[in-house]
C-alpha positions as a printed NumPy array, in Angstrom:
array([[ -6.122,  -1.988, -12.212],
       [ -9.726,  -0.509, -11.385],
       [-11.009,  -3.709, -12.248],
       [ -8.437,  -5.387,  -9.83 ],
       [ -9.709,  -2.893,  -7.243],
       [-13.112,  -3.316,  -7.702],
       [-12.639,  -6.897,  -7.236],
       [-10.268,  -6.456,  -3.892],
       [ -7.551,  -8.863,  -5.998],
       [-10.073, -11.527,  -7.718],
       [-11.768, -11.942,  -4.171],
       [-15.137, -10.834,  -6.219],
       [-14.835, -13.467,  -8.338],
       [-15.326, -16.369,  -5.532],
       [-18.636, -17.946,  -5.18 ],
       [-21.277, -18.603,  -4.268],
       [-22.124, -15.653,  -2.863],
       [-19.161, -13.038,  -3.881],
       [-20.61 ,  -9.964,  -1.496],
       [-20.323, -12.57 ,   1.35 ],
       [-16.364, -13.835,   0.741],
       [-15.662, -10.027,   0.026],
       [-17.352,  -9.022,   3.419],
       [-15.514, -12.162,   5.375],
       [-11.92 , -11.159,   3.842],
       [-12.779,  -7.483,   4.724],
       [-13.834,  -8.509,   8.467],
       [-10.935, -10.458,   8.682],
       [ -8.263,  -7.907,   7.115],
       [-10.202,  -5.316,   9.333],
       [ -9.016,  -7.451,  12.427],
       [ -5.767,  -7.828,  11.908],
       [ -5.059,  -4.163,  10.68 ],
       [ -6.611,  -2.709,  14.663],
       [ -4.683,  -5.663,  16.19 ],
       [ -1.358,  -4.943,  14.736],
       [ -1.962,  -1.591,  13.851],
       [ -4.154,  -0.059,  15.616],
       [ -7.508,   1.55 ,  15.162],
       [ -6.022,   5.075,  13.415],
       [ -4.477,   2.885,  10.818],
       [ -7.724,   1.381,  10.322],
       [ -9.668,   4.738,  10.036],
       [ -7.436,   5.933,   7.483],
       [ -7.596,   3.226,   5.414],
       [-11.116,   3.127,   5.25 ],
       [-10.633,   6.85 ,   4.207],
       [ -8.365,   5.252,   1.166],
       [-10.341,   2.137,   0.845],
       [-13.502,   4.354,  -0.017],
       [-11.743,   6.785,  -2.351],
       [-10.756,   3.767,  -4.231],
       [-13.748,   2.165,  -4.527],
       [-15.321,   5.085,  -5.807],
       [-12.806,   5.583,  -8.265],
       [-12.662,   2.144,  -9.376],
       [-16.845,   1.754,  -9.959],
       [-16.683,   5.096, -11.804],
       [-13.851,   3.972, -13.574],
       [-15.256,  -0.288, -14.745],
       [-18.772,   1.552, -14.844],
       [-18.745,   4.299, -16.742],
       [-21.638,   4.555, -19.624],
       [-22.862,   1.449, -18.236],
       [-26.147,   2.244, -15.977],
       [-27.528,   0.161, -13.832],
       [-24.978,  -2.12 , -13.178],
       [-23.625,  -3.589,  -9.998],
       [-21.803,  -6.686, -11.157],
       [-21.537,  -9.077,  -7.973],
       [-17.903,  -9.473,  -8.527],
       [-17.322,  -6.165,  -7.448],
       [-16.368,  -6.343,  -3.9  ],
       [-14.657,  -2.892,  -2.701],
       [-17.71 ,  -1.535,  -1.355],
       [-18.125,  -4.42 ,   0.763],
       [-15.015,  -4.017,   2.083],
       [-15.537,  -0.331,   2.971],
       [-18.795,  -1.098,   3.985],
       [-17.458,  -3.623,   6.135],
       [-14.169,  -1.702,   7.494],
       [-16.725,   0.75 ,   8.587],
       [-19.023,  -1.403,  10.694],
       [-15.677,  -2.404,  12.265],
       [-14.657,   1.125,  13.793],
       [-16.897,   1.249,  15.708],
       [-16.391,  -1.393,  18.397],
       [-12.681,  -0.645,  17.707],
       [-13.098,   2.915,  17.762],
       [-15.168,   1.873,  21.832],
       [-12.073,  -0.564,  22.293],
       [ -9.36 ,   2.155,  21.637],
       [-11.052,   4.903,  23.229],
       [-10.61 ,   2.91 ,  26.388],
       [ -6.842,   2.181,  25.925],
       [ -7.184,  -1.285,  24.835],
       [ -4.611,  -2.4  ,  21.862],
       [ -4.579,  -5.404,  20.326],
       [ -7.057,  -7.753,  18.19 ],
       [-10.645,  -6.739,  19.607],
       [-12.182,  -9.87 ,  21.325],
       [-14.803, -12.098,  20.364],
       [-17.759, -11.386,  19.326],
       [-16.71 ,  -8.003,  18.033],
       [-15.659,  -8.872,  14.458],
       [-19.015, -11.235,  14.206],
       [-21.227,  -8.755,  15.15 ],
       [-19.89 ,  -5.8  ,  12.707],
       [-19.9  ,  -9.024,  10.44 ],
       [-23.825, -10.353,  10.808],
       [-25.115,  -6.811,  11.241],
       [-23.232,  -5.127,   8.058],
       [-24.67 ,  -8.37 ,   6.057],
       [-27.957,  -7.922,   7.455],
       [-28.267,  -4.555,   6.326],
       [-26.283,  -5.047,   2.73 ],
       [-28.87 ,  -8.031,   2.017],
       [-32.111,  -6.157,   3.456],
       [-31.295,  -2.674,   2.435],
       [-33.52 ,  -0.867,   4.597],
       [-34.017,   3.187,   4.02 ],
       [-31.319,   5.114,   2.581],
       [-29.449,   1.624,   1.504],
       [-31.902,   0.624,  -0.53 ],
       [-32.562,   4.275,  -1.353],
       [-28.641,   4.203,  -2.044],
       [-29.019,   0.966,  -4.143],
       [-31.483,   1.899,  -6.167],
       [-29.495,   4.965,  -7.398],
       [-28.006,   2.958, -10.538],
       [-24.956,   4.469, -10.743],
       [-21.296,   3.807,  -9.741],
       [-21.913,   5.601,  -6.458],
       [-24.166,   4.067,  -5.937],
       [-22.69 ,   0.523,  -5.792],
       [-20.733,   2.022,  -3.017],
       [-23.402,   3.789,  -1.278],
       [-25.094,   1.39 ,  -0.542],
       [-22.588,  -0.436,   1.324],
       [-21.451,   2.461,   2.944],
       [-24.648,   3.171,   4.711],
       [-25.064,  -0.716,   5.215],
       [-21.448,  -0.366,   7.118],
       [-22.832,   2.5  ,   8.953],
       [-26.468,   0.74 ,  10.317],
       [-24.223,  -1.956,  11.243],
       [-21.729,  -0.051,  13.386],
       [-24.326,   1.351,  15.425],
       [-26.368,  -1.529,  15.655],
       [-23.026,  -3.819,  17.163],
       [-22.809,  -0.746,  18.93 ],
       [-26.56 ,  -0.798,  20.486],
       [-25.998,  -4.897,  20.926],
       [-22.815,  -4.555,  23.105],
       [-24.611,  -2.065,  24.88 ],
       [-27.451,  -4.16 ,  25.496],
       [-25.019,  -7.139,  26.269],
       [-23.266,  -5.428,  28.879],
       [-25.932,  -2.911,  30.969],
       [-27.138,  -5.652,  32.968],
       [-23.609,  -5.66 ,  34.257],
       [-23.233,  -2.506,  34.573],
       [-26.35 ,  -2.094,  36.513],
       [-25.75 ,  -4.746,  38.887],
       [-21.897,  -3.896,  39.309]])
C-alpha cells in the first residue's frame, strides 16, 4: 500500500519527467477539488496527503538512506497543493467559490516546478538530508516558496490596476 501512495497510484511511473507529471496531476486535482468542494476541503486534504506522504516514504525507504526514487511523486502532490493553497485562500477569503480563474493554477504549477528543480536555500537543505523525511520536506518548502511567489506575482500584476482604480 505504501508503494501505491508513494507513486500516487502509478503516476510516478510515467515517463519522461515523473515529477512534472506528478505536479501536473496534482495541480489539476487541486483545481477540481477547490472548484467543487472549496478551499477548506483542499486544506484538509493537503494535511492528509502530507501525512500519508511521510508515512509512505518512511515505509518504502526504511534502511535505504540517500534514496529519492524518481517514481515517488507523493511529495510533488503535497508540495503542489501547498502552492495552490495560496491563490485558493486568497479567492476564498474574498468569497469566491468555484474554479480559480486563469492563471492561478498555472502560476502555482510553474513556480512550484521552478523551486522544486532549482532547490534554493531551505529546499536544497531538505533535499540534502538524504533520508525519507527529506524526500517530503524539499517539496513542502518548494510549495511554500511557490505559494508566496504566486501571491507576490498576483499582487504585482494587480497593483497598477489598484493604483489607477
